[in-house]
All heavy atoms as TSV, in Angstrom:
chain	resi	resn	atom	element	x	y	z
A	1	MET	N	N	142.808	43.853	91.741
A	1	MET	CA	C	141.868	44.938	91.742
A	1	MET	C	C	141.824	45.544	93.139
A	1	MET	O	O	141.783	44.830	94.126
A	1	MET	CB	C	140.486	44.402	91.343
A	1	MET	CG	C	139.566	45.503	90.911
A	1	MET	SD	S	137.894	44.925	90.593
A	1	MET	CE	C	138.056	44.259	88.976
A	2	GLY	N	N	141.828	46.884	93.232
A	2	GLY	CA	C	141.795	47.579	94.515
A	2	GLY	C	C	140.374	47.784	95.008
A	2	GLY	O	O	139.405	47.491	94.326
A	3	TRP	N	N	140.259	48.317	96.190
A	3	TRP	CA	C	138.954	48.563	96.771
A	3	TRP	C	C	138.719	50.064	96.833
A	3	TRP	O	O	139.651	50.859	96.826
A	3	TRP	CB	C	138.836	47.944	98.156
A	3	TRP	CG	C	139.744	48.553	99.169
A	3	TRP	CD1	C	141.051	48.255	99.374
A	3	TRP	CD2	C	139.413	49.577	100.095
A	3	TRP	NE1	N	141.561	49.025	100.378
A	3	TRP	CE2	C	140.569	49.859	100.833
A	3	TRP	CE3	C	138.269	50.294	100.370
A	3	TRP	CZ2	C	140.603	50.832	101.832
A	3	TRP	CZ3	C	138.305	51.248	101.365
A	3	TRP	CH2	C	139.459	51.489	102.076
A	4	ASP	N	N	137.476	50.454	96.898
A	4	ASP	CA	C	137.126	51.862	96.963
A	4	ASP	C	C	135.863	52.020	97.798
A	4	ASP	O	O	135.051	51.103	97.897
A	4	ASP	CB	C	136.897	52.416	95.562
A	4	ASP	CG	C	137.043	53.920	95.514
A	4	ASP	OD1	O	137.438	54.527	96.524
A	4	ASP	OD2	O	136.761	54.500	94.452
A	5	TYR	N	N	135.707	53.182	98.409
A	5	TYR	CA	C	134.533	53.481	99.218
A	5	TYR	C	C	134.169	54.930	98.977
A	5	TYR	O	O	135.035	55.796	98.920
A	5	TYR	CB	C	134.841	53.270	100.703
A	5	TYR	CG	C	133.723	53.733	101.596
A	5	TYR	CD1	C	132.582	52.968	101.753
A	5	TYR	CD2	C	133.812	54.934	102.272
A	5	TYR	CE1	C	131.546	53.389	102.559
A	5	TYR	CE2	C	132.774	55.372	103.089
A	5	TYR	CZ	C	131.650	54.591	103.231
A	5	TYR	OH	O	130.635	55.016	104.021
A	6	ARG	N	N	132.885	55.201	98.811
A	6	ARG	CA	C	132.409	56.562	98.631
A	6	ARG	C	C	131.064	56.745	99.290
A	6	ARG	O	O	130.173	55.913	99.142
A	6	ARG	CB	C	132.273	56.874	97.165
A	6	ARG	CG	C	133.234	57.994	96.829
A	6	ARG	CD	C	133.032	58.519	95.509
A	6	ARG	NE	N	132.837	59.939	95.734
A	6	ARG	CZ	C	133.220	60.855	94.915
A	6	ARG	NH1	N	133.749	60.538	93.797
A	6	ARG	NH2	N	133.044	62.105	95.185
A	7	LYS	N	N	130.910	57.850	99.996
A	7	LYS	CA	C	129.643	58.194	100.633
A	7	LYS	C	C	129.507	59.702	100.602
A	7	LYS	O	O	130.459	60.422	100.887
A	7	LYS	CB	C	129.649	57.685	102.083
A	7	LYS	CG	C	128.467	58.086	102.898
A	7	LYS	CD	C	127.240	57.337	102.476
A	7	LYS	CE	C	126.084	57.711	103.392
A	7	LYS	NZ	N	124.839	57.233	102.910
A	8	SER	N	N	128.328	60.207	100.238
A	8	SER	CA	C	128.072	61.641	100.198
A	8	SER	C	C	127.038	62.002	101.248
A	8	SER	O	O	126.047	61.290	101.424
A	8	SER	CB	C	127.562	62.059	98.823
A	8	SER	OG	O	128.570	61.964	97.870
A	9	VAL	N	N	127.281	63.136	101.916
A	9	VAL	CA	C	126.362	63.641	102.930
A	9	VAL	C	C	126.114	65.105	102.626
A	9	VAL	O	O	127.056	65.883	102.477
A	9	VAL	CB	C	126.970	63.500	104.340
A	9	VAL	CG1	C	126.033	64.079	105.379
A	9	VAL	CG2	C	127.301	62.064	104.648
A	10	LYS	N	N	124.841	65.493	102.523
A	10	LYS	CA	C	124.499	66.870	102.236
A	10	LYS	C	C	124.128	67.585	103.527
A	10	LYS	O	O	123.291	67.115	104.295
A	10	LYS	CB	C	123.346	66.938	101.245
A	10	LYS	CG	C	123.088	68.331	100.757
A	10	LYS	CD	C	122.159	68.346	99.583
A	10	LYS	CE	C	122.010	69.783	99.114
A	10	LYS	NZ	N	121.148	69.886	97.970
A	11	VAL	N	N	124.786	68.728	103.773
A	11	VAL	CA	C	124.528	69.542	104.958
A	11	VAL	C	C	124.283	70.962	104.469
A	11	VAL	O	O	125.222	71.692	104.152
A	11	VAL	CB	C	125.716	69.512	105.944
A	11	VAL	CG1	C	125.421	70.376	107.146
A	11	VAL	CG2	C	126.050	68.095	106.337
A	12	GLY	N	N	123.017	71.360	104.363
A	12	GLY	CA	C	122.679	72.676	103.820
A	12	GLY	C	C	123.126	72.770	102.368
A	12	GLY	O	O	122.883	71.866	101.583
A	13	PRO	N	N	123.820	73.867	102.007
A	13	PRO	CA	C	124.273	74.006	100.619
A	13	PRO	C	C	125.555	73.222	100.319
A	13	PRO	O	O	125.947	73.100	99.168
A	13	PRO	CB	C	124.529	75.503	100.483
A	13	PRO	CG	C	124.882	75.933	101.854
A	13	PRO	CD	C	124.046	75.076	102.777
A	14	LEU	N	N	126.199	72.674	101.341
A	14	LEU	CA	C	127.446	71.928	101.163
A	14	LEU	C	C	127.188	70.440	101.040
A	14	LEU	O	O	126.246	69.909	101.611
A	14	LEU	CB	C	128.383	72.148	102.350
A	14	LEU	CG	C	128.921	73.543	102.545
A	14	LEU	CD1	C	129.702	73.596	103.844
A	14	LEU	CD2	C	129.806	73.942	101.395
A	15	ARG	N	N	128.046	69.778	100.306
A	15	ARG	CA	C	127.999	68.319	100.214
A	15	ARG	C	C	129.394	67.808	100.545
A	15	ARG	O	O	130.385	68.254	99.970
A	15	ARG	CB	C	127.588	67.879	98.821
A	15	ARG	CG	C	127.466	66.383	98.693
A	15	ARG	CD	C	126.967	65.990	97.325
A	15	ARG	NE	N	125.635	66.471	97.053
A	15	ARG	CZ	C	124.526	65.768	97.266
A	15	ARG	NH1	N	124.614	64.550	97.734
A	15	ARG	NH2	N	123.354	66.269	97.003
A	16	PHE	N	N	129.457	66.879	101.505
A	16	PHE	CA	C	130.723	66.270	101.905
A	16	PHE	C	C	130.802	64.881	101.299
A	16	PHE	O	O	129.849	64.115	101.356
A	16	PHE	CB	C	130.825	66.184	103.431
A	16	PHE	CG	C	130.924	67.526	104.078
A	16	PHE	CD1	C	129.797	68.162	104.559
A	16	PHE	CD2	C	132.148	68.150	104.200
A	16	PHE	CE1	C	129.878	69.399	105.152
A	16	PHE	CE2	C	132.246	69.393	104.792
A	16	PHE	CZ	C	131.110	70.027	105.264
A	17	HIS	N	N	131.948	64.568	100.689
A	17	HIS	CA	C	132.170	63.280	100.057
A	17	HIS	C	C	133.226	62.541	100.875
A	17	HIS	O	O	134.359	63.008	101.008
A	17	HIS	CB	C	132.665	63.458	98.618
A	17	HIS	CG	C	131.791	64.362	97.810
A	17	HIS	ND1	N	130.635	63.922	97.213
A	17	HIS	CD2	C	131.887	65.672	97.513
A	17	HIS	CE1	C	130.075	64.922	96.576
A	17	HIS	NE2	N	130.818	65.999	96.743
A	18	LEU	N	N	132.858	61.409	101.430
A	18	LEU	CA	C	133.766	60.610	102.237
A	18	LEU	C	C	134.282	59.459	101.389
A	18	LEU	O	O	133.502	58.745	100.758
A	18	LEU	CB	C	133.041	60.066	103.458
A	18	LEU	CG	C	132.269	61.087	104.285
A	18	LEU	CD1	C	131.378	60.384	105.282
A	18	LEU	CD2	C	133.217	62.024	104.963
A	19	SER	N	N	135.602	59.286	101.346
A	19	SER	CA	C	136.188	58.186	100.592
A	19	SER	C	C	137.419	57.698	101.329
A	19	SER	O	O	137.824	58.265	102.342
A	19	SER	CB	C	136.559	58.628	99.178
A	19	SER	OG	O	137.679	59.478	99.196
A	20	ARG	N	N	138.049	56.671	100.801
A	20	ARG	CA	C	139.247	56.170	101.460
A	20	ARG	C	C	140.424	57.120	101.287
A	20	ARG	O	O	141.418	57.019	101.982
A	20	ARG	CB	C	139.592	54.771	100.954
A	20	ARG	CG	C	140.100	54.717	99.557
A	20	ARG	CD	C	140.401	53.279	99.166
A	20	ARG	NE	N	140.896	53.204	97.828
A	20	ARG	CZ	C	142.159	52.949	97.513
A	20	ARG	NH1	N	143.035	52.731	98.463
A	20	ARG	NH2	N	142.528	52.899	96.263
A	21	HIS	N	N	140.317	58.104	100.366
A	21	HIS	CA	C	141.370	59.092	100.166
A	21	HIS	C	C	141.248	60.276	101.114
A	21	HIS	O	O	142.188	61.041	101.258
A	21	HIS	CB	C	141.349	59.591	98.729
A	21	HIS	CG	C	141.552	58.496	97.729
A	21	HIS	ND1	N	142.752	57.856	97.553
A	21	HIS	CD2	C	140.694	57.913	96.871
A	21	HIS	CE1	C	142.630	56.938	96.622
A	21	HIS	NE2	N	141.382	56.942	96.192
A	22	GLY	N	N	140.075	60.457	101.719
A	22	GLY	CA	C	139.861	61.563	102.637
A	22	GLY	C	C	138.475	62.154	102.460
A	22	GLY	O	O	137.591	61.545	101.870
A	23	VAL	N	N	138.307	63.366	102.961
A	23	VAL	CA	C	137.029	64.062	102.891
A	23	VAL	C	C	137.171	65.220	101.913
A	23	VAL	O	O	138.079	66.041	102.033
A	23	VAL	CB	C	136.611	64.602	104.275
A	23	VAL	CG1	C	135.314	65.377	104.178
A	23	VAL	CG2	C	136.493	63.474	105.273
A	24	SER	N	N	136.285	65.286	100.942
A	24	SER	CA	C	136.249	66.418	100.030
A	24	SER	C	C	134.903	67.098	100.194
A	24	SER	O	O	133.984	66.552	100.798
A	24	SER	CB	C	136.460	65.961	98.586
A	24	SER	OG	O	135.464	65.057	98.208
A	25	ARG	N	N	134.788	68.298	99.671
A	25	ARG	CA	C	133.539	69.035	99.816
A	25	ARG	C	C	133.230	69.773	98.521
A	25	ARG	O	O	134.134	70.117	97.761
A	25	ARG	CB	C	133.596	69.990	100.985
A	25	ARG	CG	C	134.751	70.940	100.948
A	25	ARG	CD	C	135.108	71.375	102.364
A	25	ARG	NE	N	136.355	72.097	102.395
A	25	ARG	CZ	C	137.547	71.552	102.500
A	25	ARG	NH1	N	137.665	70.258	102.558
A	25	ARG	NH2	N	138.630	72.285	102.545
A	26	SER	N	N	131.955	70.014	98.315
A	26	SER	CA	C	131.533	70.727	97.122
A	26	SER	C	C	130.319	71.572	97.456
A	26	SER	O	O	129.609	71.320	98.414
A	26	SER	CB	C	131.215	69.759	95.988
A	26	SER	OG	O	130.131	68.944	96.328
A	27	TYR	N	N	130.107	72.600	96.652
A	27	TYR	CA	C	128.910	73.414	96.772
A	27	TYR	C	C	128.635	74.053	95.425
A	27	TYR	O	O	129.502	74.113	94.558
A	27	TYR	CB	C	129.038	74.479	97.872
A	27	TYR	CG	C	130.151	75.479	97.669
A	27	TYR	CD1	C	129.936	76.659	96.974
A	27	TYR	CD2	C	131.409	75.247	98.179
A	27	TYR	CE1	C	130.955	77.565	96.792
A	27	TYR	CE2	C	132.425	76.153	98.006
A	27	TYR	CZ	C	132.195	77.316	97.311
A	27	TYR	OH	O	133.202	78.216	97.129
A	28	GLY	N	N	127.427	74.488	95.268
A	28	GLY	CA	C	127.026	75.107	94.020
A	28	GLY	C	C	125.753	74.473	93.503
A	28	GLY	O	O	125.203	73.551	94.096
A	29	GLY	N	N	125.329	74.980	92.390
A	29	GLY	CA	C	124.100	74.490	91.799
A	29	GLY	C	C	124.351	73.826	90.464
A	29	GLY	O	O	125.439	73.304	90.194
A	30	ARG	N	N	123.357	73.883	89.645
A	30	ARG	CA	C	123.415	73.203	88.365
A	30	ARG	C	C	124.355	73.909	87.385
A	30	ARG	O	O	125.041	73.275	86.597
A	30	ARG	CB	C	122.003	73.156	87.811
A	30	ARG	CG	C	121.829	72.242	86.690
A	30	ARG	CD	C	120.355	72.121	86.399
A	30	ARG	NE	N	120.160	71.158	85.343
A	30	ARG	CZ	C	119.023	70.902	84.794
A	30	ARG	NH1	N	117.959	71.534	85.210
A	30	ARG	NH2	N	118.925	70.026	83.845
A	31	ARG	N	N	124.395	75.234	87.414
A	31	ARG	CA	C	125.204	76.011	86.465
A	31	ARG	C	C	126.619	76.289	86.953
A	31	ARG	O	O	127.531	76.433	86.162
A	31	ARG	CB	C	124.523	77.347	86.164
A	31	ARG	CG	C	123.170	77.222	85.564
A	31	ARG	CD	C	123.286	76.862	84.120
A	31	ARG	NE	N	121.961	76.781	83.523
A	31	ARG	CZ	C	121.700	76.095	82.450
A	31	ARG	NH1	N	122.653	75.445	81.855
A	31	ARG	NH2	N	120.490	76.052	81.976
A	32	PHE	N	N	126.811	76.424	88.262
A	32	PHE	CA	C	128.111	76.782	88.832
A	32	PHE	C	C	128.410	75.840	89.987
A	32	PHE	O	O	127.584	75.675	90.884
A	32	PHE	CB	C	128.075	78.228	89.329
A	32	PHE	CG	C	129.362	78.676	89.949
A	32	PHE	CD1	C	130.438	79.012	89.157
A	32	PHE	CD2	C	129.483	78.763	91.319
A	32	PHE	CE1	C	131.625	79.426	89.726
A	32	PHE	CE2	C	130.661	79.180	91.897
A	32	PHE	CZ	C	131.738	79.517	91.096
A	33	HIS	N	N	129.593	75.214	89.971
A	33	HIS	CA	C	129.910	74.183	90.955
A	33	HIS	C	C	131.382	74.299	91.349
A	33	HIS	O	O	132.241	74.417	90.490
A	33	HIS	CB	C	129.633	72.816	90.328
A	33	HIS	CG	C	129.668	71.692	91.283
A	33	HIS	ND1	N	128.606	71.370	92.097
A	33	HIS	CD2	C	130.626	70.806	91.575
A	33	HIS	CE1	C	128.925	70.337	92.832
A	33	HIS	NE2	N	130.156	69.975	92.532
A	34	VAL	N	N	131.656	74.281	92.648
A	34	VAL	CA	C	133.025	74.320	93.170
A	34	VAL	C	C	133.258	73.056	93.976
A	34	VAL	O	O	132.440	72.695	94.823
A	34	VAL	CB	C	133.258	75.556	94.058
A	34	VAL	CG1	C	134.670	75.557	94.619
A	34	VAL	CG2	C	133.003	76.830	93.289
A	35	TYR	N	N	134.382	72.385	93.719
A	35	TYR	CA	C	134.704	71.121	94.366
A	35	TYR	C	C	136.116	71.209	94.914
A	35	TYR	O	O	137.032	71.594	94.196
A	35	TYR	CB	C	134.607	70.001	93.322
A	35	TYR	CG	C	134.871	68.618	93.835
A	35	TYR	CD1	C	133.883	67.916	94.496
A	35	TYR	CD2	C	136.091	68.004	93.640
A	35	TYR	CE1	C	134.112	66.635	94.956
A	35	TYR	CE2	C	136.328	66.733	94.093
A	35	TYR	CZ	C	135.341	66.049	94.747
A	35	TYR	OH	O	135.566	64.791	95.207
A	36	ARG	N	N	136.301	70.900	96.184
A	36	ARG	CA	C	137.625	70.886	96.791
A	36	ARG	C	C	138.000	69.459	97.132
A	36	ARG	O	O	137.269	68.766	97.817
A	36	ARG	CB	C	137.660	71.740	98.035
A	36	ARG	CG	C	139.039	71.701	98.670
A	36	ARG	CD	C	139.304	72.838	99.543
A	36	ARG	NE	N	139.773	73.944	98.743
A	36	ARG	CZ	C	140.037	75.124	99.245
A	36	ARG	NH1	N	139.837	75.350	100.504
A	36	ARG	NH2	N	140.483	76.074	98.485
A	37	THR	N	N	139.157	69.008	96.625
A	37	THR	CA	C	139.606	67.631	96.803
A	37	THR	C	C	140.243	67.446	98.179
A	37	THR	O	O	140.573	68.428	98.848
A	37	THR	CB	C	140.626	67.261	95.714
A	37	THR	OG1	O	141.761	68.105	95.836
A	37	THR	CG2	C	140.024	67.401	94.328
A	38	PRO	N	N	140.449	66.197	98.610
A	38	PRO	CA	C	141.080	65.955	99.915
A	38	PRO	C	C	142.497	66.519	100.019
A	38	PRO	O	O	142.939	66.878	101.098
A	38	PRO	CB	C	141.111	64.438	100.031
A	38	PRO	CG	C	140.029	63.953	99.171
A	38	PRO	CD	C	139.959	64.941	98.039
A	39	ASP	N	N	143.213	66.646	98.905
A	39	ASP	CA	C	144.579	67.191	98.974
A	39	ASP	C	C	144.620	68.703	98.787
A	39	ASP	O	O	145.699	69.287	98.690
A	39	ASP	CB	C	145.495	66.488	97.975
A	39	ASP	CG	C	145.053	66.643	96.537
A	39	ASP	OD1	O	144.027	67.306	96.293
A	39	ASP	OD2	O	145.737	66.103	95.654
A	40	GLY	N	N	143.459	69.389	98.720
A	40	GLY	CA	C	143.416	70.842	98.727
A	40	GLY	C	C	143.227	71.510	97.375
A	40	GLY	O	O	143.092	72.725	97.316
A	41	ARG	N	N	143.229	70.745	96.289
A	41	ARG	CA	C	143.003	71.364	94.983
A	41	ARG	C	C	141.542	71.789	94.859
A	41	ARG	O	O	140.659	71.193	95.453
A	41	ARG	CB	C	143.349	70.393	93.857
A	41	ARG	CG	C	144.828	70.135	93.758
A	41	ARG	CD	C	145.127	69.154	92.668
A	41	ARG	NE	N	144.574	67.850	93.071
A	41	ARG	CZ	C	144.247	66.893	92.236
A	41	ARG	NH1	N	144.401	67.050	90.947
A	41	ARG	NH2	N	143.774	65.755	92.678
A	42	ARG	N	N	141.298	72.827	94.082
A	42	ARG	CA	C	139.945	73.334	93.884
A	42	ARG	C	C	139.600	73.246	92.401
A	42	ARG	O	O	140.390	73.638	91.549
A	42	ARG	CB	C	139.860	74.771	94.342
A	42	ARG	CG	C	138.465	75.302	94.389
A	42	ARG	CD	C	138.399	76.715	94.871
A	42	ARG	NE	N	139.283	76.917	95.995
A	42	ARG	CZ	C	139.577	78.102	96.485
A	42	ARG	NH1	N	139.077	79.173	95.947
A	42	ARG	NH2	N	140.388	78.218	97.504
A	43	HIS	N	N	138.428	72.718	92.091
A	43	HIS	CA	C	137.969	72.596	90.717
A	43	HIS	C	C	136.668	73.372	90.575
A	43	HIS	O	O	135.722	73.152	91.339
A	43	HIS	CB	C	137.754	71.131	90.340
A	43	HIS	CG	C	137.427	70.931	88.909
A	43	HIS	ND1	N	138.382	70.970	87.924
A	43	HIS	CD2	C	136.262	70.731	88.289
A	43	HIS	CE1	C	137.808	70.776	86.759
A	43	HIS	NE2	N	136.508	70.630	86.964
A	44	VAL	N	N	136.619	74.292	89.608
A	44	VAL	CA	C	135.440	75.121	89.368
A	44	VAL	C	C	134.877	74.748	88.000
A	44	VAL	O	O	135.620	74.680	87.024
A	44	VAL	CB	C	135.810	76.616	89.403
A	44	VAL	CG1	C	134.602	77.480	89.104
A	44	VAL	CG2	C	136.415	76.987	90.742
A	45	THR	N	N	133.573	74.522	87.931
A	45	THR	CA	C	132.908	74.186	86.682
A	45	THR	C	C	131.738	75.128	86.461
A	45	THR	O	O	130.948	75.374	87.369
A	45	THR	CB	C	132.371	72.737	86.704
A	45	THR	OG1	O	133.453	71.853	86.971
A	45	THR	CG2	C	131.741	72.371	85.388
A	46	VAL	N	N	131.645	75.651	85.244
A	46	VAL	CA	C	130.516	76.488	84.839
A	46	VAL	C	C	129.862	75.806	83.644
A	46	VAL	O	O	130.527	75.516	82.655
A	46	VAL	CB	C	130.973	77.907	84.449
A	46	VAL	CG1	C	129.800	78.739	83.976
A	46	VAL	CG2	C	131.685	78.580	85.610
A	47	ARG	N	N	128.579	75.532	83.752
A	47	ARG	CA	C	127.833	74.888	82.664
A	47	ARG	C	C	127.001	75.948	81.943
A	47	ARG	O	O	126.290	76.712	82.576
A	47	ARG	CB	C	126.925	73.804	83.220
A	47	ARG	CG	C	127.688	72.674	83.853
A	47	ARG	CD	C	126.745	71.576	84.322
A	47	ARG	NE	N	127.430	70.649	85.185
A	47	ARG	CZ	C	128.155	69.625	84.766
A	47	ARG	NH1	N	128.295	69.420	83.479
A	47	ARG	NH2	N	128.743	68.827	85.620
A	48	LEU	N	N	127.109	75.942	80.630
A	48	LEU	CA	C	126.404	76.903	79.804
A	48	LEU	C	C	125.282	76.198	79.041
A	48	LEU	O	O	125.338	74.994	78.826
A	48	LEU	CB	C	127.381	77.546	78.817
A	48	LEU	CG	C	128.586	78.228	79.453
A	48	LEU	CD1	C	129.581	78.639	78.388
A	48	LEU	CD2	C	128.158	79.416	80.270
A	49	PRO	N	N	124.273	76.960	78.613
A	49	PRO	CA	C	123.198	76.349	77.827
A	49	PRO	C	C	123.747	75.739	76.531
A	49	PRO	O	O	124.736	76.204	75.971
A	49	PRO	CB	C	122.271	77.523	77.512
A	49	PRO	CG	C	122.552	78.529	78.571
A	49	PRO	CD	C	123.995	78.357	78.918
A	50	GLY	N	N	123.135	74.700	76.073
A	50	GLY	CA	C	123.551	74.047	74.845
A	50	GLY	C	C	124.533	72.916	75.065
A	50	GLY	O	O	125.090	72.378	74.121
A	51	GLY	N	N	124.786	72.544	76.320
A	51	GLY	CA	C	125.684	71.429	76.612
A	51	GLY	C	C	127.141	71.789	76.778
A	51	GLY	O	O	127.978	70.919	76.926
A	52	PHE	N	N	127.472	73.066	76.734
A	52	PHE	CA	C	128.857	73.488	76.905
A	52	PHE	C	C	129.187	73.620	78.386
A	52	PHE	O	O	128.351	74.010	79.191
A	52	PHE	CB	C	129.102	74.835	76.223
A	52	PHE	CG	C	128.905	74.785	74.748
A	52	PHE	CD1	C	127.755	75.290	74.179
A	52	PHE	CD2	C	129.867	74.241	73.921
A	52	PHE	CE1	C	127.550	75.253	72.822
A	52	PHE	CE2	C	129.691	74.191	72.567
A	52	PHE	CZ	C	128.528	74.703	72.002
A	53	HIS	N	N	130.420	73.285	78.753
A	53	HIS	CA	C	130.868	73.537	80.119
A	53	HIS	C	C	132.356	73.879	80.117
A	53	HIS	O	O	133.106	73.459	79.241
A	53	HIS	CB	C	130.581	72.337	81.033
A	53	HIS	CG	C	131.417	71.137	80.758
A	53	HIS	ND1	N	131.112	70.262	79.759
A	53	HIS	CD2	C	132.545	70.698	81.334
A	53	HIS	CE1	C	132.027	69.309	79.739
A	53	HIS	NE2	N	132.909	69.547	80.684
A	54	ILE	N	N	132.744	74.681	81.083
A	54	ILE	CA	C	134.113	75.140	81.246
A	54	ILE	C	C	134.557	74.717	82.635
A	54	ILE	O	O	133.850	74.965	83.619
A	54	ILE	CB	C	134.214	76.659	81.099
A	54	ILE	CG1	C	133.728	77.076	79.713
A	54	ILE	CG2	C	135.631	77.134	81.333
A	54	ILE	CD1	C	133.539	78.565	79.567
A	55	GLY	N	N	135.715	74.094	82.748
A	55	GLY	CA	C	136.239	73.684	84.046
A	55	GLY	C	C	137.675	74.110	84.206
A	55	GLY	O	O	138.439	74.166	83.247
A	56	LYS	N	N	138.035	74.473	85.427
A	56	LYS	CA	C	139.398	74.910	85.724
A	56	LYS	C	C	139.790	74.371	87.090
A	56	LYS	O	O	139.022	74.425	88.028
A	56	LYS	CB	C	139.451	76.440	85.730
A	56	LYS	CG	C	140.759	77.029	86.096
A	56	LYS	CD	C	141.767	76.875	84.981
A	56	LYS	CE	C	143.043	77.598	85.354
A	56	LYS	NZ	N	144.114	77.333	84.459
A	57	THR	N	N	141.006	73.800	87.186
A	57	THR	CA	C	141.524	73.303	88.455
A	57	THR	C	C	142.596	74.244	88.958
A	57	THR	O	O	143.487	74.642	88.207
A	57	THR	CB	C	142.117	71.891	88.269
A	57	THR	OG1	O	141.098	71.034	87.781
A	57	THR	CG2	C	142.628	71.357	89.590
A	58	PHE	N	N	142.515	74.610	90.232
A	58	PHE	CA	C	143.496	75.498	90.862
A	58	PHE	C	C	144.330	74.717	91.840
A	58	PHE	O	O	143.863	73.893	92.547
A	58	PHE	CB	C	142.800	76.635	91.599
A	58	PHE	CG	C	141.976	77.500	90.699
A	58	PHE	CD1	C	140.628	77.280	90.564
A	58	PHE	CD2	C	142.566	78.509	89.983
A	58	PHE	CE1	C	139.860	78.067	89.741
A	58	PHE	CE2	C	141.809	79.320	89.152
A	58	PHE	CZ	C	140.446	79.098	89.036
């Protein structure tokens, strides 16, 4: 079994996620959220009423 580490720090509207893979960042609210991974990919999620959500990775 491998090891893992995760820590989140909120600075204003941004949230930084520290892990053994690197530093990622995210921002947004409950309905719209953008997340950038340590390797540079961007994931956008939009949550709609009724439990529906749409996500796209760039």
